[in-house]
C-alpha positions as CSV (number, residue, x, y, z in Angstrom):
1,X,118.0,-99.3,29.1
2,X,118.9,-101.9,26.5
3,X,118.8,-101.0,22.8
4,X,119.3,-103.3,19.8
5,X,120.7,-101.6,16.8
6,X,121.5,-102.7,13.2
7,X,125.0,-101.9,12.0
8,X,125.9,-101.5,8.4
9,X,129.3,-103.3,8.4
10,X,130.2,-103.2,4.7
11,X,132.5,-100.2,5.3
12,X,134.3,-101.6,8.3
13,X,134.5,-105.3,7.3
14,X,138.1,-105.2,6.1
15,X,139.3,-103.0,9.0
16,X,137.7,-105.3,11.6
17,X,138.9,-108.4,9.9
18,X,142.5,-107.0,9.8
19,X,142.3,-106.1,13.5
20,X,140.8,-109.3,14.7
21,X,142.6,-111.8,12.5
22,X,145.7,-109.8,11.6
23,X,145.1,-110.4,7.9
24,X,145.5,-108.0,5.0
25,X,142.8,-109.4,2.6
26,X,145.1,-110.2,-0.3
27,X,147.3,-107.1,-0.1
28,X,151.0,-107.5,0.2
29,X,152.7,-106.0,3.1
30,X,154.7,-103.1,1.8
31,X,156.7,-102.3,4.9
32,X,158.4,-105.0,7.0
33,X,159.7,-104.1,10.4
34,X,162.4,-106.3,11.8
35,X,161.3,-108.0,14.9
36,X,163.2,-110.1,17.5
37,X,162.7,-113.8,17.8
38,X,161.0,-113.3,21.1
39,X,158.4,-111.0,19.6
40,X,157.9,-113.4,16.6
41,X,157.2,-116.3,18.9
42,X,154.8,-114.2,21.0
43,X,152.9,-113.1,17.9
44,X,152.6,-116.7,16.6
45,X,151.3,-117.8,19.9
46,X,148.7,-115.0,20.0
47,X,147.7,-115.7,16.3
48,X,146.9,-119.4,17.2
49,X,144.2,-118.2,19.6
50,X,142.6,-115.6,17.3
51,X,139.5,-117.3,15.9
52,X,136.5,-115.3,14.8
53,X,133.2,-117.2,15.4
54,X,131.8,-118.4,12.0
55,X,128.4,-116.9,12.7
56,X,129.9,-113.5,13.3
57,X,132.0,-113.8,10.1
58,X,128.9,-114.8,8.2
59,X,127.1,-111.6,9.4
60,X,130.1,-109.4,8.4
61,X,130.1,-111.0,5.0
62,X,126.3,-110.3,4.6
63,X,126.9,-106.7,5.5
64,X,124.6,-106.6,8.5
65,X,125.4,-107.0,12.1
66,X,123.2,-106.6,15.2
67,X,124.5,-105.2,18.4
68,X,123.1,-104.8,21.9
69,X,124.0,-101.6,23.7
70,X,123.1,-101.1,27.3
71,X,123.5,-98.2,29.7
72,X,122.8,-97.5,33.4
73,X,120.0,-95.1,34.4
74,X,121.2,-91.5,34.3
75,X,124.1,-92.3,32.1
76,X,124.4,-91.2,28.5
77,X,127.0,-91.4,25.8
78,X,127.6,-92.6,22.3
79,X,128.5,-95.9,20.7
80,X,131.6,-95.4,18.6
């Protein structure tokens, strides 16, 4: 079974953007944790590859996002 749903993403936009792009939307970081040079290099390398598709970012900005949820026959659950 395949179902297409409409997600209101106004409430989760900042949270998702922070998680995917590691950004704080203009807020200053209040607590800095000291990290080793190895960890800093690793984070910088990961940050270079983190790019959100412009079409998806446009949909987040508009406040509506479509998602396709599928399940196997006999299986049930929830989409969190």
